[in-house]
Each structure stands twice: as structure tokens, then as C-alpha cells.
N, C-alpha and C positions, 0 to 999 in steps of 0.2 A: 333391230332391226337382224333379222338371220345375218351369220359371217357369207352366206351367199348371196350373190343376186337375188331378189326376191321380183319372180315372174307370174306375170297375171293369169286371168280363167281358166279352168278347164270345167268345159262340158264334162259332167257325170252322167248324162242321158240323151236323147235322141237328136239328131241334128240339128242346127238352126236354122229356123228360115226367118225371114224378113217380115214382123208383123208390125212395123213402127213402134216409135216412143211413148214411153208411157204419159204424158204430157207434160206441161212448164216445168210446175211443183215438182214434180218427178226426176227432171233430166238436168235441173240447173246446177251449178257448182263443177267443182275442176272432178276431173277424173284422172286417173292415172296413162300414161303414154305408152308403155308398153303393149307388144300384141298378143292378143289372144294366142294361148298352146292347148289348141283341143284333142283331147281324148276320143274315141270310140267306145264310152261306155253307160249303156242305158238302165234303165227302174222299168217301165213298162212302158213302151217306146209304141205298142198300138194297143186298138182297144181289145183287142185278142185276150193279148196277155192282163191289161188291165182288168178286164173281166174275170179270167181265170183268179186272178187276186183279188178279189173283191171278193168271189164267192170262198176260197180259201178260210177268210177272217171270217165271214158271216156265216160260214156252214153249222149247225149244229147249236145252234142259240149261240155262238160269237163262243164256241167253246176251246179255241186256241187265242183270245185275245184274255180267257180268263185264265190259262196255262200257261201263258206269258213271263216272263221275271225281268229282272232289269239287268240289264245288257254285261256283261262278265267283264265284257271288252272296257268297262268303263276306269278311268287312269285315277288315281292319285299320287301323289308323290311324299316319295319313304324319306323317313326319317324327318326331324328337326328340320325347319325354315326361314331365315329370315326374309322379309320382305325388302324391296330398293332392291335396285341393278338393273330394274327394268330396263330397254328403249324404247319403251312404248310415249311415240309423242306424237302432235297433228305433223300430216305434212303437206298440211298445204289447208284450203280456207274450211272453214265448220262451216257443216249443210245437216238440212233436215229433211225429210220427208214425210208428209204428214199422216199420221191415219186416217185408215176409211170413214168417213163419214165427218172429220173435223177439217178438212181440207181450207176455210174458212174461220174455221174459230179456235178460238185458243182456250187447251184444258184450265179446268178450275184447281187449284190445293183444296185436298180435305184432311181429316186426319182420319178416317176410317178407311180401311183397306177391305174394300173388298175383290176378291179375286177376277181378273180378267178372263173376261168368254171365250179367248183367243185362244187360250193354252192348252194342251190336250199331250195325248201320248203317240211318240213313232212306233210302231211297227215292224220287226221285219225276223226274218229266220238266218240261222247262224248256223252250219252243221245240222239241218232240220230242223234245228229248236227254235222255240219263240221268245224274243227277247223285244224290252220297250224302252226309246229314253224320252226324255222329254223336249218339247216344241212349241213352237207359235204360230200362227195365222199372222200374217205380213200386209203392209199394202202393195198393192202392184198394178197393172195396167188393168189388168182380166179379173181381179180378185182372188189368185189361183195360188198362192204362194204360202211356204212354210217357211220360217227361220227353224234353224236347230246347228247342231255339233259337225264340224266335218267328220268326225270317226261313229255318227250316228248315222251317217251314208255308205259311208266308203270304209271295204274293211282293208282296215290297215294291217289283215295277215296273208292277205292273200293281195299281192300289188296289182294295181288297174283293174279293179273289180270294184261292184257297190252291193251293198246289202241284198238280202234276197226277198219279196215280197214288203216290199216297202209298204207302207199306208199311215196315212194321220187321222187321228179321231181323235177331235176337239171334246172338251166336257167328257172325256171317257172317267164313268164309275162302277163300279164291277161289271163288270164284262160288257156292259150297255154304250150304245154310239147316239146318244140322244141328236146329232147332228148329223150320221151318217156318217164313213167310210170314203177319205179321199185316198186312192190311189196314188203313187209317185209318176207323173212322165219321163221328167227329167232332172236333174240336179247339176248347181254349179259351187265348184269350188275353188280354191286358190291354186295354182299350180303345183305351189312350193306343197301346202298339205299332200294333196294326191302322189306328187311324185320320191318326195321327203320325208314325212310325216313330221313335216314342221306345226307344229301346235302352235307359232304364233297363227299361223292360218286356219287356225279348229273352228270352222264356220261352214255352212252348206245351205244353197237355199234353192229349195225343191218346188216345182211348177207341181201340180196335181190338176188331177181329172174334179170332172163333178163329185158330189157326194153321192153314193148311193144308201138306200135306207137294208139297214142291213135284215130288217122282216120282212118286206114287201117287195125287193128289190127296185122300188121305182128311183129315179133321178132326183136328188135333194138340190140341185143346183149348185150354186156357185160359193166356195169358201168362205171368201172375204162376205158375201149375200147374207151368209146365213150367223157368221160368230163377230162378223167385223174383220176388221186387222189393224195391228199396229201400227205406227209410225215407224222410220229408219232415221237414225243417227249416226254421223259420222264425225271425227276430228273434232272430237269433244274435250274441256278440258278435264284433267284427271284431279278426282279430291270432290265431284261431283255425288249426291245422291243417285244413288237406282233401288229398285226393288229386285231383286233376282226371285223368277217363280220357277218351280217344278216338281216333280215327283221322287222324293228320296226314298230307296228301301234298304239300303242296303248297310250293312255293321260297321260300329264303329270299330278303329285297331284294337281296342277293350273289349269289346264283343259281343256291346249293347245295341239292340237294333229298337230305335225307340220311331222308325218311321212307317209305316208298310207298304207306301205305294199307294194305297187305293188313292186318296187324296190330296191333291195340288198343297203345299208348304210354299213359306217365301221367306225370305231375309231383307233386310234395309240397314242402309249403311253407305258410304263414301269410299268410291275406290282411290286404289293406291295402284304405286306402280310395285307388281307381285317380284318375287323372286326369280332368278336365275335357273332354270332347271334344267340340266344337258340332256339328260335319257329322254326329253320329248323337244329335240333344241329350240324350248321356248325360253328365248332372250326379251320378246317385246310384249307380254302380257300385262294383266292388269289386275288386281286379288282384293273382295270385298270379304268381311270376318261375314263367317257364315257358316252355320251347322249341320248343314244338309248333306245326308249320305249318295252314294250312288244310287244311279236312277233319276238322279238331277242334272243330269248332263245332258246338254243343247236347249237346256229351259232358259226363257228371255231374261236378260239385264234389261229392263225398262226406266227410262230414263224421266222425269217431268208427270209421274204417272197422275191420274184424275182418277182419285178411287167410284169417284161420280157416272163419270163415264166408262171409266175401265180400261180408259186408253191412254198411249203415253207415244214415245220411240224408244226402238229397242236399238241399244248402245251394245250391247256385247252380248254373249250365250255362254253359258258354263261350261267350261272344258277340261280343268284336275280339278279335285278337289286337296284338302291338304291339313296336317298338325302342326301349325306354326309350334307349338312349346313342347312336344312330345310328350303329352300327359296320356296320348293314345286318344283322343278323341278328333274327329274332326274340326278344322273351327275357321278353316276359310275355304273359298271358292276363287278358281278364276279365269278370265276371260279372254281371248284375242282380243288385241285393241282397235278398233272398229277407225280403221281409217280412211284415205282416197282411193286405195287398192282394194277393199273390203264395197265399200260401194263401188266402183266397177262391177268386179262381182255379181254385186245383187242388183245391179241396171241391165245387166246383162237376163238375169234371171224373171226379171221383174216384168219383160215386155213381152214373153212367151207365151201364145196361146195355148190351150190346152183342151176344154170343151167337156163335153158328156162323153159316157163308156157305150152308154145303149143308145 
């Protein structure tokens, strides 16, 4: 845990409206008792703004999507890092929310790795320039939720502000948006991340409007209905096996650039306590041996992943990358530990309706 008392939910979007809870399977288990701490910061809180955002990214054959580069604010841990020392641990009962379509089905285990249909890129602007991070569709009441890193939504260089013209494009490939463009409406992250840039809470859950076809401008429907949505898990034991997915594109410290960011990549391994990283106030993160570079931030860590169904349970998102042995090659990634406070943030976002923008 952070030195300061951890506080809960900061909405990074439109004001909350009561829409009911997501179903029994999605609302059970322990939640944190601290009261939410609201801040009035928005993504595209009106349909007019959402329409403007969608037009910006779809114009001229998706020129801005093609021009985007991996987010320059992706964060890496400097110097040789020792694992261990993290305070990551459960703070209550273990809980899971099933993936979309698997509410009553147990995922099967297979050896082959098929990429999940839920993953894609989030696009946004900083100082007028287009960037991307990685992200995934995730289960919610209205099938309209995206999970990513907090620093891929909230501008840590401009306190109390969100990134400009934020959209999610699932299955993005070479400038194409096969399932449409989904404009972010509102986002939730932990109070400690938005106010103190505490990377122990470097996650965000974003509700998105229905997708828009980039060519015909027709409504493509809800995100989860089109690509599915991963389940959600919290208070899981450290040491379990996970897949980490993302779109890496940055260079290693030695200058080598093995990834282009054009297609998603993955890592597989068991989680372990991360080292303490004071520069990011990261004291309760978990780590995974992984060679993905910048651009992978926000990508999901999926436990119990079924390659047949391409579904599992999001149990983390890539936050930091680093070089554990000092040889000039990134060899591990970190994620916030998903605990009951993470679930409380997720639950708030997972119950919000968004609807079409046209």
C-alpha cells in the first residue's frame, strides 16, 4: 500500500447517473468502504463532442489513426531492478466477474494461443499530436467498457485533465477499424492515481459510446456485442499464470526496436511481487517477465485464458516496463495489483450506460 491512506474512486468523465447495478454475478463480493471522491473531468460527455471526436479519427481514410505513435509518456523503470519488496496482497475475498457470453460456462484449457478479439488500441492527442496505448474490452452491464492503464487516460503532466479525443479501436490493424471506432464517454480511476500519480493504482475503466463505422458513418452497436468482453478478477493469489497482451513499438535501452506496433504481441508467465519504484510511488505492484516495449502500456493481463474461446479474466494492465539485469533490454512489465479497491472502481464504471452518438 502507498504511504498515504489510499482513497477511492475518481470519475474522469460525465456526472454519474443511477442506472441500476450490473447483475448479481457482477456485483457480489467485498467492496471497499471508503467514500468515492468525485472530480469533474470529462472525455466526451455530450453526443456532439463524441461525434466530433469520431469524425476527427475517421476523416481522410483514418489518416490520424495511421499517423499515431506509441505514447511518449509510457513509463519505464531506470536502472537494474530487483524483484520483491512489493506490498501487493489481497485485501479481502477473491472475486471474479465472468466474460461476456461465459456467464455460465467454465473456460477450457488449450495449448495454442489465439489472440483475443477484445484487444485493441486507444487513441488520443497530446499537444495536438496523435498517440496510442493498448487496451481491452471488458465485461459490463451495457457491454460498453474498456480497461487500460490510468496514464493512458489521465494526463499526469497536466493535473486534473484527461487526454484529448480519446477513442478505442478494437482489432486495429494498419489504419483500419474493422469493428468501428468507440468514443470514450466517461472514465474511472483510483483517487490516488489522479491526485498523487500513484502507480499502485495505474488503471482506468472507460465507458464508450456505440461504435461508428469509419467509412459509412453508421452505428456499429455496442462494443461487447461486437468483440466480446473479458471477465474481471481481483484479490487473486500472486504466482498464478497470466498472458499479457499489447501493441509494443518502442526501442529497448540498447536501441534495438524488435516491434512495430502494427500487430499485437503477448507474453506468458507467472506473476511475482514487483520491486518498489519510488519515482512512480509504486509500492504494491506485481511483475511479469516480458520483453514488450513501450506501446504495450494498458494492455490486459489475462488469467485463466482460453485460447479456444479467446476469453479469460483481466487481472492487471501493463503499467511500467524495465530492465531487471541491466543489459540494455527490457525484460519485465508491471501491473497494479487488482484488489477490492480496484473492483470498487470497476463496478462504478461497469454500471454506466452510454448508448449511440447518432
